[in-house]
C-alpha positions as CSV (number, residue, x, y, z in Angstrom):
1,M,-11.7,5.1,-9.2
2,I,-10.5,5.1,-5.6
3,L,-12.9,3.9,-2.9
4,S,-12.3,5.1,0.7
5,V,-13.9,3.0,3.5
6,G,-14.4,4.2,7.1
7,H,-15.5,7.1,9.3
8,T,-17.1,10.3,8.3
9,A,-17.1,12.5,11.3
10,I,-17.7,16.0,12.7
11,D,-14.4,17.3,14.1
12,H,-14.3,19.4,17.2
13,I,-10.8,20.9,17.2
14,F,-9.5,22.5,20.4
15,R,-6.3,24.5,20.8
16,V,-4.9,24.3,24.4
17,P,-1.6,25.6,25.9
18,H,-0.9,22.2,27.4
19,F,-2.7,19.0,28.4
20,P,-4.2,19.1,31.9
21,E,-3.5,16.6,34.7
22,P,-6.4,14.4,35.9
23,D,-8.9,16.1,38.1
24,S,-8.0,19.5,36.8
25,S,-9.1,22.0,34.1
26,I,-7.5,23.9,31.3
27,Y,-8.3,27.1,29.4
28,I,-9.3,26.5,25.7
29,E,-7.6,29.0,23.5
30,D,-9.6,28.2,20.3
31,Y,-12.4,25.9,19.2
32,K,-13.8,25.0,15.8
33,R,-16.4,22.5,14.5
34,L,-15.4,21.2,11.0
35,Y,-15.7,18.3,8.6
36,G,-13.6,15.3,9.3
37,G,-13.3,11.5,9.6
38,G,-10.4,9.6,8.1
39,A,-12.2,8.0,5.1
40,A,-14.0,11.2,4.3
41,N,-10.8,13.3,4.5
42,V,-9.1,10.9,2.1
43,A,-12.0,10.9,-0.3
44,A,-12.3,14.7,-0.2
45,N,-8.6,15.2,-0.9
46,I,-8.6,12.7,-3.8
47,A,-11.6,14.4,-5.4
48,S,-10.0,17.9,-5.0
49,L,-6.9,16.5,-6.7
50,G,-9.1,15.6,-9.7
51,M,-9.2,11.9,-9.3
52,E,-12.4,9.9,-9.3
53,S,-13.3,9.3,-5.7
54,S,-16.0,7.3,-3.9
55,L,-16.8,7.1,-0.1
56,L,-18.2,4.1,1.8
57,S,-19.3,5.4,5.2
58,L,-22.1,5.3,7.7
59,V,-23.6,8.5,9.0
60,G,-26.3,9.7,11.3
61,K,-29.5,11.6,10.7
62,D,-27.7,14.9,11.5
63,F,-25.3,14.4,8.6
64,K,-27.4,16.4,6.1
65,E,-28.1,19.2,8.7
66,Y,-24.3,19.9,8.9
67,G,-24.2,20.5,5.1
68,Y,-21.6,17.7,4.9
69,K,-23.2,15.7,2.1
70,K,-23.5,18.7,-0.1
71,H,-19.9,19.6,0.6
72,L,-18.7,16.2,-0.5
73,Q,-20.8,16.1,-3.6
74,D,-19.7,19.6,-4.6
75,L,-16.1,18.3,-4.5
76,G,-17.2,15.4,-6.8
77,V,-17.1,12.6,-4.2
78,D,-19.4,9.7,-5.2
79,T,-21.7,9.1,-2.2
80,E,-23.4,6.0,-3.6
81,H,-22.1,3.8,-0.7
82,M,-23.0,6.1,2.1
83,K,-25.8,5.0,4.5
84,V,-27.8,7.1,6.9
85,F,-29.0,5.7,10.3
86,D,-31.2,7.0,13.0
87,E,-28.1,7.7,15.1
88,K,-25.6,10.6,15.5
89,T,-22.8,10.9,13.0
90,S,-19.4,10.0,14.4
91,N,-17.7,12.9,16.3
92,A,-14.0,13.5,17.0
93,F,-12.8,15.7,19.8
94,V,-9.2,16.7,19.0
95,Y,-7.1,18.6,21.5
96,T,-3.8,20.1,20.2
97,D,-1.2,21.7,22.5
98,K,1.4,24.4,21.7
99,N,3.9,21.7,20.6
100,D,1.3,20.3,18.1
101,R,0.9,17.1,20.2
102,Q,-2.6,15.8,20.1
103,I,-5.1,13.8,22.1
104,T,-8.3,12.6,20.4
105,F,-11.5,11.3,21.9
106,F,-13.7,9.6,19.2
107,Y,-17.4,8.8,19.4
108,W,-18.3,6.1,16.8
109,G,-22.0,6.9,16.5
110,A,-23.4,5.5,13.3
111,S,-20.1,3.8,12.6
112,D,-21.1,1.2,15.2
113,K,-23.3,-0.3,12.5
114,F,-20.4,-1.4,10.3
115,P,-20.1,-5.0,11.6
116,K,-23.6,-5.9,10.2
117,Q,-23.2,-4.3,6.8
118,K,-22.7,-6.2,3.6
119,I,-19.8,-5.2,1.4
120,P,-20.7,-3.7,-2.1
121,E,-21.2,-6.3,-4.8
122,N,-19.1,-4.2,-7.2
123,I,-16.1,-3.8,-4.8
124,E,-13.8,-5.4,-7.4
125,K,-14.5,-2.6,-9.9
126,Y,-12.4,-0.1,-7.9
127,D,-8.8,0.4,-8.9
128,I,-7.8,1.0,-5.3
129,V,-9.8,0.4,-2.1
130,H,-8.4,2.4,0.9
131,L,-9.3,1.1,4.3
132,A,-9.2,4.1,6.7
133,P,-9.7,3.6,10.4
134,S,-13.0,1.6,10.9
135,D,-14.5,-1.6,12.2
136,P,-12.0,-4.6,11.9
137,T,-14.7,-7.2,11.0
138,Y,-16.0,-5.1,8.1
139,N,-12.5,-4.1,6.9
140,K,-11.5,-7.8,6.8
141,K,-14.5,-8.6,4.5
142,I,-13.4,-5.8,2.2
143,A,-9.7,-6.8,2.3
144,E,-10.6,-10.3,1.1
145,K,-12.4,-9.0,-2.0
146,A,-10.5,-5.8,-3.1
147,R,-8.4,-5.8,-6.2
148,C,-5.8,-3.5,-4.8
149,L,-5.9,-2.7,-1.1
150,S,-4.5,0.2,0.8
151,F,-4.7,-0.1,4.6
152,D,-4.4,2.5,7.4
153,P,-5.6,1.1,10.8
154,G,-4.7,4.4,12.4
155,Q,-6.3,5.3,15.8
156,D,-8.6,2.3,15.6
157,L,-5.7,-0.1,15.8
158,P,-6.5,-1.0,19.5
159,V,-9.9,-2.5,18.5
160,Y,-8.2,-5.0,16.1
161,D,-7.5,-8.5,17.3
162,S,-4.4,-10.3,16.1
163,K,-6.3,-12.6,13.7
164,D,-8.2,-9.9,11.8
165,L,-5.1,-7.7,11.6
166,K,-3.0,-10.5,10.1
167,T,-5.7,-11.4,7.6
168,I,-5.9,-7.8,6.4
169,L,-2.1,-7.4,6.2
170,Q,-1.8,-10.6,4.1
171,N,-4.2,-9.0,1.6
172,T,-2.7,-5.5,1.7
173,D,-0.8,-3.9,-1.2
174,I,0.0,-0.6,0.5
175,L,0.2,-0.1,4.3
176,F,0.2,3.3,5.9
177,S,1.4,3.8,9.4
178,N,3.2,6.4,11.6
179,I,6.2,5.4,13.7
180,H,4.2,4.7,16.8
181,E,1.6,2.6,15.0
182,I,4.1,0.4,13.2
183,D,5.4,-0.8,16.5
184,R,1.9,-1.5,17.8
185,I,1.2,-3.5,14.6
186,Q,4.3,-5.6,15.2
187,N,3.3,-6.2,18.9
188,K,-0.2,-7.1,18.1
189,T,0.6,-9.5,15.2
190,G,3.9,-10.9,16.5
191,Y,5.3,-10.1,13.0
192,T,8.7,-8.5,12.6
193,F,9.0,-5.5,10.4
194,N,10.7,-7.7,7.7
195,E,7.8,-10.1,7.9
196,I,5.3,-7.3,7.4
197,K,7.3,-6.2,4.3
198,N,7.2,-9.8,3.0
199,Y,3.4,-9.6,3.1
200,V,2.9,-6.0,2.0
201,K,4.4,-4.8,-1.3
202,T,4.7,-1.2,-0.2
203,V,5.0,0.0,3.5
204,V,4.8,3.8,4.2
205,V,5.9,5.0,7.6
206,T,5.3,8.7,8.4
207,N,7.3,10.6,11.1
208,E,5.5,13.9,11.7
209,D,7.7,16.8,10.7
210,K,10.7,14.5,10.0
211,G,9.1,13.3,6.7
212,S,8.4,9.7,5.8
213,K,10.0,6.5,4.5
214,I,8.7,4.2,1.8
215,Y,9.7,0.5,2.0
216,N,9.5,-1.4,-1.3
217,K,12.4,-3.2,-2.9
218,D,14.5,-0.3,-1.5
219,T,14.0,2.2,1.3
220,I,13.1,5.7,0.0
221,E,13.3,8.7,2.3
222,I,10.9,11.5,1.7
223,P,11.6,14.9,3.2
224,P,8.7,17.0,4.6
225,V,7.5,20.1,2.7
226,T,8.0,22.8,5.3
227,V,5.3,25.4,5.7
228,D,3.9,27.5,8.6
229,T,1.9,25.0,10.6
230,V,-1.4,26.2,12.0
231,D,-3.0,22.8,12.8
232,P,-1.6,19.3,12.1
233,T,-5.0,17.6,12.2
234,G,-5.7,15.6,9.0
235,A,-2.2,15.8,7.6
236,G,-1.8,12.0,7.6
237,D,-5.1,11.6,5.6
238,A,-4.0,14.2,3.1
239,Y,-0.7,12.4,2.7
240,R,-2.5,9.2,2.0
241,A,-4.8,10.8,-0.5
242,G,-1.8,12.4,-2.3
243,F,0.0,9.1,-2.3
244,L,-2.9,7.1,-3.8
245,T,-3.7,9.7,-6.4
246,A,-0.1,9.8,-7.6
247,I,0.1,6.0,-7.7
248,Q,-3.1,5.9,-9.7
249,K,-1.6,8.5,-12.1
250,G,1.4,6.3,-12.7
251,Y,4.2,8.1,-10.8
252,D,7.2,6.3,-9.4
253,L,7.4,5.7,-5.7
254,E,9.9,8.5,-4.8
255,T,7.8,11.1,-6.8
256,T,4.6,9.7,-5.2
257,G,6.0,10.2,-1.7
258,K,7.0,13.8,-2.6
259,I,3.5,14.5,-4.0
260,A,2.0,13.0,-0.8
261,S,4.1,15.2,1.4
262,T,3.2,18.2,-0.7
263,V,-0.5,17.6,-0.4
264,A,-0.2,17.2,3.4
265,S,1.6,20.6,3.5
266,F,-1.6,22.4,2.4
267,T,-3.7,20.8,5.2
268,V,-1.6,22.0,8.1
269,E,-1.7,25.6,6.9
270,K,-5.3,26.0,8.2
271,T,-7.3,24.6,11.0
272,G,-9.3,21.5,10.0
273,C,-8.9,18.5,7.7
274,Q,-10.8,19.8,4.7
275,T,-10.5,23.6,4.9
276,N,-7.5,23.9,2.6
277,L,-7.9,21.1,0.0
278,P,-5.4,21.6,-2.9
279,T,-6.1,21.0,-6.6
280,W,-3.7,19.0,-8.6
281,Q,-2.3,22.2,-10.3
282,Q,-1.6,23.8,-6.9
283,T,0.1,20.6,-5.7
284,I,2.4,20.4,-8.7
285,K,3.2,24.1,-8.5
286,R,4.4,23.7,-4.9
287,Y,6.1,20.4,-5.7
288,K,8.3,22.1,-8.4
289,K,9.0,25.0,-6.1
290,T,10.0,22.8,-3.2
291,F,11.9,20.0,-4.9
292,K,13.3,22.0,-7.9
293,E,12.2,19.3,-10.3
294,T,9.3,18.1,-12.5
295,P,7.4,15.0,-11.2
296,N,8.6,11.8,-12.9
297,K,6.3,9.0,-14.1
298,K,7.4,5.4,-14.3
């Protein structure tokens, strides 16, 4: 089973023609309120792909009102480790321009309670623990106990101090980052990229529509799966879910990267992070059509 740790959020997704200058306004072309949050997105995708999935997250009293809990449970996500507080659930306000560039404002809400939470006593039972963006102090506790750790600091990277980030990296088996974040990780820790690779067995760096690279013993280049993009929000989380699911199923790294890219391609076809979740069968069908091959296991 794969445990995802971090934010569950309500996403407010806006489409704008361009980003406004300070002290000005802009016309909003479209607006939707949908399910999101990095950890919840990963957990939902993993469950949709047919893998056992659990979610550790903190939500507010409004969580049930949105129908979010039922949505996750209907997908098969185990919500044993979700806690409800007398707060608002986290909210993300995501603005996307005509070039698919994004600016996000994030309200932590109930996630502010993470630093005082105890980690689950059964944390070592999970095959993989995925640390999505969340509180650094709590994530460090998890990192020191997890059997196999996947780490994605994401948009919460600015709240990490150097010490916590180093501790987590030294316990990480799989690191996910985009091309901008990997530079910030190096700047914050003082590590070179080679030093990061010495600590972390597998480093995955995504580069938007240019694909991704997997650094293990070798460097593996993964092409993107090209589709008509409606909204890029949540593509990274879908990629991570596909990657972890494929690893858990025993596929080699190149195939795993291609599966991850395929899963991400479904997400961008519709607005929202969880509105076009693929099944494993749909993923493999598109994989074969795109790469003209059958996925290879180790």
